[in-house]
C-alpha positions as CSV (number, residue, x, y, z in Angstrom):
1,X,-7.5,33.0,73.7
2,X,-10.6,33.1,75.9
3,X,-12.9,30.2,76.7
4,X,-15.4,31.2,74.0
5,X,-12.7,31.2,71.4
6,X,-11.5,27.8,72.4
7,X,-15.1,26.4,72.3
8,X,-15.6,27.9,68.8
9,X,-12.4,26.4,67.6
10,X,-13.4,23.0,68.9
11,X,-16.9,23.2,67.4
12,X,-15.4,24.2,64.0
13,X,-12.9,21.3,64.2
14,X,-15.8,18.9,65.0
15,X,-17.9,20.2,62.1
16,X,-14.9,19.9,59.7
17,X,-14.3,16.3,60.8
18,X,-18.0,15.6,60.4
19,X,-18.0,17.0,56.9
20,X,-15.0,14.9,56.0
21,X,-16.5,11.8,57.5
22,X,-20.0,12.1,56.1
23,X,-19.3,14.4,53.1
24,X,-22.8,15.6,52.0
25,X,-21.4,16.2,48.6
26,X,-19.7,14.3,45.7
27,X,-17.8,15.1,42.6
28,X,-18.5,13.1,39.4
29,X,-15.5,13.3,37.1
30,X,-15.4,14.3,33.5
31,X,-16.6,11.4,31.2
32,X,-18.5,9.8,34.1
33,X,-22.0,9.4,35.5
34,X,-22.9,8.7,39.1
35,X,-25.6,6.6,40.8
36,X,-26.4,7.4,44.4
37,X,-27.4,4.5,46.7
38,X,-28.9,5.0,50.2
39,X,-29.3,1.9,52.4
40,X,-29.8,-0.2,49.3
41,X,-32.2,2.2,47.6
42,X,-31.0,3.3,44.2
43,X,-31.8,6.9,43.3
44,X,-33.5,7.3,39.9
45,X,-31.5,10.4,39.1
46,X,-28.3,10.2,37.1
47,X,-25.5,12.4,38.5
48,X,-23.9,14.2,35.6
49,X,-20.2,15.3,35.7
50,X,-19.6,18.0,38.3
51,X,-20.3,18.9,41.9
52,X,-23.4,17.5,43.7
53,X,-25.0,17.9,47.1
54,X,-26.1,14.4,48.3
55,X,-27.4,12.6,51.4
56,X,-24.4,12.2,53.7
57,X,-25.5,8.6,54.2
58,X,-25.5,7.8,50.5
59,X,-22.8,6.1,48.5
60,X,-22.1,7.1,44.9
61,X,-21.1,4.6,42.2
62,X,-19.2,6.0,39.3
63,X,-19.6,4.8,35.7
64,X,-17.3,5.8,32.9
65,X,-19.2,6.7,29.7
66,X,-16.1,7.0,27.7
67,X,-14.9,4.4,25.2
68,X,-13.9,1.2,26.8
69,X,-11.9,-1.6,25.2
70,X,-12.5,-5.3,26.1
71,X,-10.8,-8.3,24.6
72,X,-12.1,-11.9,24.9
73,X,-11.3,-15.3,23.6
74,X,-14.0,-17.4,22.0
75,X,-14.3,-20.9,20.5
76,X,-16.8,-21.7,17.8
77,X,-17.5,-23.8,14.7
78,X,-17.7,-22.6,11.1
79,X,-20.6,-23.6,8.8
80,X,-18.5,-26.5,7.5
81,X,-17.9,-27.7,11.0
82,X,-14.3,-26.6,11.4
83,X,-13.3,-25.7,14.9
84,X,-12.1,-22.1,15.2
85,X,-10.8,-20.1,18.1
86,X,-10.7,-16.3,17.9
87,X,-9.6,-13.3,19.9
88,X,-11.9,-10.4,19.5
89,X,-11.5,-6.8,20.7
90,X,-14.4,-4.4,20.9
91,X,-14.7,-0.7,21.7
92,X,-18.0,0.3,23.4
93,X,-19.3,3.0,25.7
94,X,-22.2,3.0,28.1
95,X,-25.4,4.9,27.4
96,X,-25.3,7.8,30.0
97,X,-29.0,7.7,30.4
98,X,-29.1,4.0,31.3
99,X,-26.5,3.8,34.1
100,X,-29.2,3.6,36.8
101,X,-30.9,0.7,35.1
102,X,-27.6,-0.9,34.5
103,X,-26.7,-0.7,38.2
104,X,-30.0,-2.1,39.2
105,X,-29.8,-5.0,36.8
106,X,-26.1,-5.8,36.8
107,X,-24.0,-3.8,39.2
108,X,-21.1,-1.5,38.7
109,X,-19.1,-1.0,35.5
110,X,-16.7,-3.9,36.2
111,X,-19.6,-6.3,36.8
112,X,-21.0,-5.2,33.4
113,X,-17.8,-5.9,31.6
114,X,-17.2,-9.3,33.2
115,X,-20.8,-10.5,33.4
116,X,-22.3,-9.1,30.3
117,X,-19.8,-7.8,27.7
118,X,-17.4,-10.8,27.7
119,X,-20.1,-13.5,27.5
120,X,-21.8,-11.4,24.8
121,X,-18.6,-11.4,22.7
122,X,-18.3,-15.1,23.0
123,X,-22.0,-15.8,22.1
124,X,-21.7,-13.3,19.2
125,X,-18.6,-15.0,17.8
126,X,-20.4,-18.4,17.9
127,X,-23.5,-17.3,16.2
128,X,-21.6,-15.3,13.6
129,X,-18.9,-17.8,12.6
130,X,-21.6,-20.4,12.0
131,X,-22.7,-18.3,9.0
132,X,-19.4,-18.7,7.2
133,X,-17.1,-21.5,6.1
134,X,-13.7,-21.7,7.5
135,X,-12.2,-20.3,4.4
136,X,-14.6,-17.4,4.3
137,X,-13.7,-16.6,7.9
138,X,-10.2,-15.8,6.5
139,X,-11.1,-14.2,3.2
140,X,-14.2,-12.2,4.4
141,X,-12.9,-11.0,7.8
142,X,-14.6,-7.6,7.4
143,X,-18.0,-9.2,6.8
144,X,-17.4,-11.5,9.8
145,X,-16.6,-8.5,12.0
146,X,-19.8,-6.7,10.9
147,X,-21.8,-9.8,11.7
148,X,-20.3,-10.0,15.2
149,X,-20.9,-6.3,15.7
150,X,-24.6,-6.7,14.8
151,X,-25.0,-9.6,17.2
152,X,-23.3,-7.6,20.0
153,X,-25.6,-4.6,19.5
154,X,-28.6,-6.9,20.0
155,X,-27.1,-8.2,23.3
156,X,-25.7,-5.0,24.8
157,X,-28.7,-2.8,24.0
158,X,-29.9,-0.6,25.8
159,X,-27.0,-0.3,28.2
160,X,-24.1,0.2,25.7
161,X,-23.3,1.2,22.2
162,X,-20.7,-0.9,20.2
163,X,-18.3,1.4,18.3
164,X,-16.1,-1.2,16.6
165,X,-15.2,-4.8,16.5
166,X,-11.7,-6.2,15.5
167,X,-10.8,-9.8,15.1
168,X,-7.2,-9.9,16.2
169,X,-6.7,-13.6,15.6
170,X,-8.3,-16.7,14.0
171,X,-6.9,-20.1,14.8
172,X,-8.0,-23.4,13.2
173,X,-7.2,-27.0,13.8
174,X,-3.8,-28.4,12.7
175,X,-5.4,-30.6,10.1
176,X,-7.3,-27.7,8.5
177,X,-4.1,-25.5,8.5
178,X,-2.3,-28.4,6.7
179,X,-5.2,-28.7,4.2
180,X,-5.0,-24.9,3.5
181,X,-1.3,-25.0,3.0
182,X,-1.6,-28.0,0.6
183,X,-4.3,-26.1,-1.4
184,X,-2.2,-23.0,-1.6
185,X,0.8,-25.0,-2.7
186,X,-1.2,-26.8,-5.4
187,X,-2.6,-23.5,-6.7
188,X,0.9,-22.0,-6.9
189,X,2.2,-25.1,-8.8
190,X,-0.8,-25.0,-11.2
191,X,-0.2,-21.3,-11.8
192,X,3.5,-21.9,-12.4
193,X,2.7,-24.7,-14.9
194,X,0.2,-22.4,-16.7
195,X,2.8,-19.7,-16.9
196,X,5.3,-22.2,-18.4
197,X,2.7,-23.4,-20.9
198,X,1.9,-19.9,-21.9
199,X,5.7,-19.2,-22.3
200,X,6.1,-22.2,-24.5
201,X,3.1,-21.3,-26.6
202,X,4.4,-17.8,-27.1
203,X,7.8,-19.1,-28.2
204,X,6.2,-21.5,-30.6
205,X,4.1,-18.7,-32.1
206,X,7.2,-16.6,-32.5
207,X,8.9,-19.4,-34.4
208,X,5.9,-19.7,-36.7
209,X,5.7,-16.0,-37.3
210,X,9.5,-15.9,-38.0
211,X,9.2,-18.8,-40.4
212,X,6.3,-17.3,-42.2
213,X,8.1,-14.0,-42.5
214,X,11.2,-15.8,-44.0
215,X,9.0,-17.7,-46.4
216,X,7.3,-14.6,-47.5
217,X,10.6,-12.9,-48.0
218,X,11.9,-15.8,-50.2
219,X,8.6,-15.7,-52.2
220,X,9.0,-12.0,-52.8
221,X,12.6,-12.4,-53.8
222,X,11.7,-15.3,-56.2
223,X,9.0,-13.3,-57.8
224,X,11.4,-10.4,-58.3
225,X,13.9,-12.7,-59.9
226,X,11.3,-14.2,-62.2
227,X,10.1,-10.7,-63.1
228,X,13.7,-9.7,-64.0
229,X,14.2,-12.6,-66.4
230,X,14.8,-15.7,-64.4
231,X,18.1,-17.5,-64.7
232,X,19.5,-14.9,-67.1
233,X,19.0,-12.3,-64.4
234,X,20.7,-14.5,-61.9
235,X,23.7,-15.0,-64.2
236,X,23.9,-11.2,-64.8
237,X,24.0,-10.5,-61.0
238,X,26.7,-13.1,-60.5
239,X,28.8,-11.7,-63.3
240,X,28.5,-8.1,-62.0
241,X,29.7,-9.2,-58.6
242,X,32.6,-11.3,-60.0
243,X,36.0,-9.7,-59.7
244,X,37.4,-11.5,-62.8
245,X,39.8,-13.7,-60.8
246,X,39.6,-17.4,-61.5
247,X,40.0,-19.8,-58.6
248,X,43.4,-21.5,-58.3
249,X,41.8,-25.0,-58.4
250,X,39.0,-26.0,-60.7
251,X,37.3,-29.3,-61.1
252,X,36.7,-30.3,-64.7
253,X,37.0,-27.9,-67.6
254,X,34.4,-25.4,-66.8
255,X,34.8,-21.9,-65.5
256,X,32.6,-21.0,-62.6
257,X,29.7,-18.6,-63.3
258,X,30.5,-18.5,-67.1
259,X,28.9,-20.4,-69.9
260,X,31.9,-20.7,-72.3
261,X,30.0,-22.6,-75.0
């Protein structure tokens, strides 16, 4: 290789190293947006997903605009002043058009999650649980979640959209839990007593109905006997059913079923 070839090889290598070191381009991944910063000056242009030529002296901050999940613990009080602790999980995504403003106001995506989203969850839980009694927090969980979501939207706009809110756990004081358990036990006992009373009532009604049916049957039979001739009819029925055999032992001088006079 001649001298010119060696020089060209060296120049090419230097250019390659320069490109690697100062990379005048960047690639923004799928589901991301980029913000270019040059010596502390934030570019007003949002870098969409793809390949971009940039100032070699600029740094690019990447923001995911896909769904992000954040969980946070919060302590609050219900409208009836019961202390409650909750674990809340939310799904949200950044507004792709607002990442420049977000970076200028807050910082990168991790800063937004820690400094904005988590405190917003805690504040939203406090303001929302104050609208419900402790018992309603248990029985109306869907409404509580919706109230928290509404409060979060107000706090995270315009930087993010809240997709869903899930209350993964509610904990109350030990005294409240004992009171709830006692109430449930009392309600169960009352229901059992009511069921027993209903059963006794039903049984009594059945006895009455049976007795009435028996009395009606006797009345009908008595009317039938009277219509057929009264005592004479009874004697005839008895005589028809007698097999003619006298009992081995009789008291007195009368023959059963027969009037011998």
